[in-house]
Each structure stands twice: as structure tokens, then as C-alpha cells.
DORO-719827 format. One record per residue (C-alpha): residue number from 1; x, y negated, z negated. Coordinates in pm, whole numbers, plus 50000, padded with zeros to 5 digits. Layout:
BEGIN
+-----+-------+-------+-------+
:   n :    c1 :    c2 :    c3 :
+-----+-------+-------+-------+
: NUM :     X :     Y :     Z :
...
+-----+-------+-------+-------+
***
This chain:
BEGIN
+-----+-------+-------+-------+
:   n :    c1 :    c2 :    c3 :
+-----+-------+-------+-------+
:   1 : 50000 : 50000 : 50000 :
:   2 : 50116 : 49646 : 50073 :
:   3 : 50161 : 49372 : 49814 :
:   4 : 49937 : 49334 : 49514 :
:   5 : 49621 : 49127 : 49516 :
:   6 : 49539 : 48869 : 49250 :
:   7 : 49225 : 48898 : 49036 :
:   8 : 49005 : 48603 : 48946 :
:   9 : 48653 : 48548 : 48813 :
:  10 : 48403 : 48281 : 48919 :
:  11 : 48053 : 48252 : 48776 :
:  12 : 48061 : 48602 : 48634 :
:  13 : 48178 : 48768 : 48957 :
:  14 : 48526 : 48920 : 48948 :
:  15 : 48719 : 48953 : 49273 :
:  16 : 49056 : 49046 : 49419 :
:  17 : 49215 : 48805 : 49663 :
:  18 : 49532 : 48732 : 49854 :
:  19 : 49672 : 48599 : 50179 :
:  20 : 49594 : 48302 : 50398 :
:  21 : 49414 : 48254 : 50726 :
:  22 : 49073 : 48358 : 50853 :
:  23 : 48873 : 48505 : 50561 :
:  24 : 48772 : 48871 : 50544 :
:  25 : 48523 : 48962 : 50271 :
:  26 : 48492 : 49326 : 50161 :
:  27 : 48184 : 49468 : 49985 :
:  28 : 48184 : 49807 : 49812 :
:  29 : 47903 : 50056 : 49762 :
:  30 : 47791 : 50292 : 49485 :
:  31 : 47962 : 50435 : 49296 :
:  32 : 48237 : 50186 : 49360 :
:  33 : 48409 : 49859 : 49283 :
:  34 : 48648 : 49618 : 49451 :
:  35 : 48901 : 49901 : 49430 :
:  36 : 48714 : 50078 : 49712 :
:  37 : 48866 : 49830 : 49958 :
:  38 : 49181 : 49738 : 49764 :
:  39 : 49426 : 49938 : 49975 :
:  40 : 49281 : 49805 : 50301 :
:  41 : 49265 : 49443 : 50183 :
:  42 : 49619 : 49456 : 50045 :
:  43 : 49744 : 49566 : 50386 :
:  44 : 49553 : 49289 : 50564 :
:  45 : 49660 : 48998 : 50345 :
:  46 : 49967 : 48939 : 50562 :
:  47 : 49742 : 48785 : 50830 :
:  48 : 49410 : 48712 : 50661 :
:  49 : 49263 : 48560 : 50348 :
:  50 : 49105 : 48863 : 50182 :
:  51 : 48829 : 48842 : 49921 :
:  52 : 48714 : 49163 : 49753 :
:  53 : 48439 : 49116 : 49492 :
:  54 : 48304 : 49356 : 49235 :
:  55 : 47927 : 49355 : 49280 :
:  56 : 47748 : 49238 : 48966 :
:  57 : 47748 : 49510 : 48702 :
:  58 : 48039 : 49691 : 48869 :
:  59 : 48413 : 49680 : 48806 :
:  60 : 48499 : 49371 : 48604 :
:  61 : 48198 : 49160 : 48707 :
:  62 : 47936 : 49069 : 48451 :
:  63 : 47599 : 49247 : 48462 :
:  64 : 47343 : 49074 : 48684 :
:  65 : 47090 : 48837 : 48532 :
:  66 : 46752 : 48928 : 48677 :
:  67 : 46751 : 49105 : 49013 :
:  68 : 47022 : 49373 : 49035 :
:  69 : 46924 : 49501 : 49381 :
:  70 : 47002 : 49381 : 49735 :
:  71 : 46885 : 49020 : 49707 :
:  72 : 47034 : 48959 : 49363 :
:  73 : 47370 : 49105 : 49466 :
:  74 : 47365 : 48910 : 49793 :
:  75 : 47293 : 48585 : 49612 :
:  76 : 47585 : 48642 : 49372 :
:  77 : 47827 : 48699 : 49662 :
:  78 : 47702 : 48396 : 49856 :
:  79 : 47740 : 48185 : 49541 :
:  80 : 48097 : 48312 : 49501 :
:  81 : 48184 : 48234 : 49863 :
:  82 : 48030 : 47889 : 49831 :
:  83 : 48251 : 47823 : 49528 :
:  84 : 48553 : 47941 : 49727 :
:  85 : 48462 : 47722 : 50024 :
:  86 : 48391 : 48013 : 50259 :
:  87 : 48096 : 47959 : 50495 :
:  88 : 48208 : 48192 : 50774 :
:  89 : 48401 : 48517 : 50756 :
:  90 : 48450 : 48870 : 50878 :
:  91 : 48228 : 49084 : 50654 :
:  92 : 48340 : 49443 : 50590 :
:  93 : 48102 : 49669 : 50399 :
:  94 : 48076 : 50025 : 50269 :
:  95 : 47767 : 50219 : 50158 :
:  96 : 47530 : 49994 : 49955 :
:  97 : 47753 : 49701 : 50051 :
:  98 : 47598 : 49731 : 50398 :
:  99 : 47242 : 49634 : 50302 :
: 100 : 47380 : 49374 : 50059 :
: 101 : 47581 : 49218 : 50342 :
: 102 : 47289 : 49223 : 50583 :
: 103 : 47070 : 49065 : 50315 :
: 104 : 47326 : 48783 : 50293 :
: 105 : 47297 : 48735 : 50668 :
: 106 : 46915 : 48752 : 50663 :
: 107 : 46836 : 48523 : 50370 :
: 108 : 47115 : 48267 : 50352 :
: 109 : 47130 : 48042 : 50658 :
: 110 : 47448 : 47870 : 50541 :
: 111 : 47639 : 48200 : 50553 :
: 112 : 47778 : 48336 : 50881 :
: 113 : 47942 : 48671 : 50947 :
: 114 : 48142 : 48622 : 51268 :
: 115 : 48228 : 48990 : 51275 :
: 116 : 48069 : 49275 : 51083 :
: 117 : 48218 : 49608 : 50972 :
: 118 : 47980 : 49880 : 50851 :
: 119 : 48119 : 50198 : 50696 :
: 120 : 47908 : 50501 : 50598 :
: 121 : 47593 : 50311 : 50508 :
: 122 : 47219 : 50352 : 50543 :
: 123 : 47017 : 50076 : 50711 :
: 124 : 46706 : 50277 : 50803 :
: 125 : 46374 : 50363 : 50641 :
: 126 : 46361 : 50723 : 50764 :
: 127 : 46713 : 50851 : 50702 :
: 128 : 46708 : 51217 : 50600 :
: 129 : 46698 : 51268 : 50224 :
: 130 : 46815 : 51613 : 50104 :
: 131 : 46541 : 51802 : 49912 :
: 132 : 46712 : 51779 : 49570 :
: 133 : 46715 : 51398 : 49598 :
: 134 : 46344 : 51379 : 49679 :
: 135 : 46281 : 51408 : 49307 :
: 136 : 46341 : 51030 : 49311 :
: 137 : 45974 : 50994 : 49405 :
: 138 : 45851 : 51183 : 49096 :
: 139 : 45795 : 50962 : 48787 :
: 140 : 45981 : 51065 : 48470 :
: 141 : 46165 : 51352 : 48640 :
: 142 : 46359 : 51107 : 48854 :
: 143 : 46507 : 50928 : 48553 :
: 144 : 46629 : 51255 : 48401 :
: 145 : 46764 : 51380 : 48734 :
: 146 : 46960 : 51066 : 48816 :
: 147 : 47095 : 51038 : 48464 :
: 148 : 47234 : 51390 : 48501 :
: 149 : 47359 : 51338 : 48856 :
: 150 : 47513 : 50989 : 48859 :
: 151 : 47472 : 50858 : 48506 :
: 152 : 47768 : 51045 : 48357 :
: 153 : 48122 : 51149 : 48448 :
: 154 : 48040 : 51519 : 48488 :
: 155 : 47774 : 51448 : 48750 :
: 156 : 47995 : 51194 : 48925 :
: 157 : 48283 : 51442 : 48932 :
: 158 : 48054 : 51685 : 49115 :
: 159 : 47957 : 51406 : 49354 :
: 160 : 48324 : 51322 : 49411 :
: 161 : 48412 : 51685 : 49484 :
: 162 : 48147 : 51703 : 49755 :
: 163 : 48177 : 51353 : 49900 :
: 164 : 48555 : 51307 : 49923 :
: 165 : 48747 : 51523 : 50172 :
: 166 : 49090 : 51356 : 50163 :
: 167 : 49160 : 51409 : 49794 :
: 168 : 49533 : 51337 : 49811 :
: 169 : 49481 : 50973 : 49908 :
: 170 : 49149 : 50929 : 49728 :
: 171 : 49234 : 51124 : 49414 :
: 172 : 48998 : 51179 : 49122 :
: 173 : 49229 : 50978 : 48897 :
: 174 : 49191 : 50679 : 49131 :
: 175 : 48819 : 50736 : 49178 :
: 176 : 48761 : 50726 : 48802 :
: 177 : 48863 : 50360 : 48800 :
: 178 : 48516 : 50282 : 48939 :
: 179 : 48340 : 50456 : 48652 :
: 180 : 48290 : 50184 : 48393 :
: 181 : 47985 : 50235 : 48169 :
: 182 : 47811 : 49942 : 48338 :
: 183 : 47905 : 50068 : 48684 :
: 184 : 47767 : 50415 : 48615 :
: 185 : 47442 : 50269 : 48483 :
: 186 : 47408 : 50040 : 48786 :
: 187 : 47485 : 50328 : 49023 :
: 188 : 47202 : 50530 : 48871 :
: 189 : 46955 : 50240 : 48887 :
: 190 : 47035 : 50146 : 49248 :
: 191 : 47048 : 50507 : 49369 :
: 192 : 46714 : 50580 : 49205 :
: 193 : 46544 : 50266 : 49338 :
: 194 : 46680 : 50310 : 49691 :
: 195 : 46546 : 50663 : 49728 :
: 196 : 46211 : 50598 : 49561 :
: 197 : 46074 : 50394 : 49854 :
: 198 : 46291 : 50363 : 50164 :
: 199 : 46027 : 50168 : 50358 :
: 200 : 45990 : 49900 : 50091 :
: 201 : 46363 : 49873 : 50029 :
: 202 : 46504 : 49905 : 50383 :
: 203 : 46223 : 49785 : 50610 :
: 204 : 46353 : 49429 : 50651 :
: 205 : 46709 : 49557 : 50696 :
: 206 : 46611 : 49797 : 50974 :
: 207 : 46400 : 49537 : 51152 :
: 208 : 46686 : 49287 : 51170 :
: 209 : 46937 : 49523 : 51334 :
: 210 : 46841 : 49442 : 51694 :
: 211 : 46882 : 49070 : 51621 :
: 212 : 47236 : 49089 : 51482 :
: 213 : 47459 : 48863 : 51691 :
: 214 : 47784 : 48943 : 51512 :
: 215 : 48030 : 49168 : 51690 :
: 216 : 48013 : 49490 : 51489 :
: 217 : 48249 : 49778 : 51414 :
: 218 : 48094 : 50094 : 51269 :
: 219 : 48332 : 50329 : 51081 :
: 220 : 48228 : 50679 : 50976 :
: 221 : 48365 : 50996 : 50821 :
: 222 : 48290 : 51309 : 51025 :
: 223 : 48207 : 51504 : 50708 :
: 224 : 48002 : 51248 : 50515 :
: 225 : 47798 : 51428 : 50249 :
: 226 : 47523 : 51165 : 50246 :
: 227 : 47498 : 51017 : 50596 :
: 228 : 47580 : 51233 : 50897 :
: 229 : 47764 : 51100 : 51200 :
: 230 : 47420 : 51086 : 51361 :
: 231 : 47337 : 50797 : 51128 :
: 232 : 47658 : 50626 : 51239 :
: 233 : 47568 : 50676 : 51604 :
: 234 : 47218 : 50543 : 51539 :
: 235 : 47365 : 50238 : 51365 :
: 236 : 47589 : 50166 : 51663 :
: 237 : 47299 : 50204 : 51905 :
: 238 : 47067 : 49977 : 51705 :
: 239 : 47304 : 49678 : 51696 :
: 240 : 47350 : 49499 : 52032 :
: 241 : 47729 : 49451 : 52027 :
: 242 : 47865 : 49743 : 51826 :
: 243 : 48128 : 50014 : 51860 :
: 244 : 48178 : 50330 : 51656 :
: 245 : 48493 : 50501 : 51529 :
: 246 : 48463 : 50841 : 51359 :
: 247 : 48749 : 50967 : 51141 :
: 248 : 48819 : 51341 : 51144 :
: 249 : 48833 : 51545 : 50821 :
: 250 : 48699 : 51249 : 50626 :
: 251 : 48412 : 51224 : 50380 :
: 252 : 48190 : 50941 : 50262 :
: 253 : 48454 : 50714 : 50106 :
: 254 : 48632 : 50622 : 50429 :
: 255 : 48814 : 50306 : 50303 :
: 256 : 48966 : 50505 : 50016 :
: 257 : 49033 : 50825 : 50209 :
: 258 : 49184 : 50662 : 50522 :
: 259 : 49310 : 50316 : 50423 :
: 260 : 49591 : 50297 : 50681 :
: 261 : 49366 : 50412 : 50964 :
: 262 : 49081 : 50182 : 50857 :
: 263 : 49321 : 49887 : 50840 :
: 264 : 49446 : 49962 : 51191 :
: 265 : 49089 : 49993 : 51320 :
: 266 : 48981 : 49660 : 51170 :
: 267 : 49296 : 49482 : 51291 :
: 268 : 49241 : 49613 : 51643 :
: 269 : 48876 : 49512 : 51633 :
: 270 : 48958 : 49158 : 51520 :
: 271 : 49226 : 49121 : 51789 :
: 272 : 49001 : 49241 : 52071 :
+-----+-------+-------+-------+
***
């Protein structure tokens, strides 16, 4: 990994930053933190100003006040960027960071994503949900299920074992850095809410895809436990100016599993 990034906090949102030049903002998913993109951002700071926030309630950021879901997280990031004087940037997202980023683009007219990077994310209302996860629609049972699955380290270790294919680069010891008590609780709440009603939660996101004007790079792992490469192909097809790169022998956490390759892909995309 290249040089270290500095950590700062503004208005309750903690973020890593470094470099000078055109800004690139990185948003993580769940479970995750700014560390999801750390290795990529550190490599890119030689040519770009990189900004890597912890979403509210994750990493070292304070818990959200009020809305913890897409709009609340989007507002916190837009507020941070406004404080930092960033109105236009390249926006790189992973997992839940995708709908957060698109919510920023949809709701905040003073924010512009010149280029957009989407990695292993869901932006659709009808994405396949494996049968065990359909318990999210059952009151009471869903709370118990998600507490067991993503509300504790044992469940998250099982998730890690299935979701990460390149375990040498994205080791369990590194992955555990995401698992703060607040981060685990937020992961459970967001996971549970997302699956409970995909139409209500993702309808506006899906409907905006054909109107995205930003040049878009879609990055995917060929062995993603949650979202198959078919979802990546569908994402590319839905956005007018998008291209797709699929990484072999790679799971869901592409920025952590393939940081050098992801860096090269983003650099090439921004140069083209």
C-alpha cells in the first residue's frame, strides 16, 4: 500500500484523506468502514485528493441523529463535502455505498458526481433474495435472525468466510477492523430494513438509473455471495454510459480483495 492517509473529523463524520488534485470520494458498504477503500485511496493520493468517510454509525463516525438509512447517510456526506469545499468529484462506492451515493445525486442539486464507480451493489427492487434472508419480511423472527447473522462477531465471521474469496489480501484480522459495536448494530439495522421492502427502499434508486449522466464504471467480483455477476451486467445495461469489469476469483469485497487491480481500473477509467 502507498503512503498513509490522514484522519480527521468534521461534524461527527470521521474520514481519511490525502493528496491533492481532482477529488475522489469513496463510500463503503455494510459491514464496512472507510478501511474498505483505504488501500485503493492510499494508492491514488499521488494524483488525486482522496476523501474516504466512515458512514454515520460506522468506523469512527458518530451515530446518526435521526435517519440512519440512505437519505440520512447521504445528507451527512454532502454536509461533509460542503465543509471541505467539494461540490464536484468522482464518486466511488461499494455495496450500500451505492444507493447512498445515488441518493446524494438524486436529492442534492448542489452536488455533482462527474464520474461514478459502482462496486458489488444492489440498485434494483427485484434482485434475487436467497430463501434464508426472506425471513426479513417476518415480524419478530427477522430481528432474531439478523441479530444472529450480522449482529455479532460469530455471525459476521461466517459471512466473511462465504463472502471473501481472496483471504490473503482481505484477511479476517483486517476485516475485523470494521466490526465496532456501533458498526455491527448499524449493519444489522440497515440489512434488515433493506430486505424488508425492496420496492419501498430501492424504487427511486432504480428509476433514476436511466437518467444518470455521469460516466460510470461498474466493478464486480465473479464469485460475489450476495449479488451475482448478472446484477453487475444489469447495472451496466441500465446506466447510459457505463462499462463493466469483472474480477476473477473475487468475492463481494472487491476493493479489499483486489486493491491494486481496482486502483488500476479506476485510474484507467479516469484517464480515458
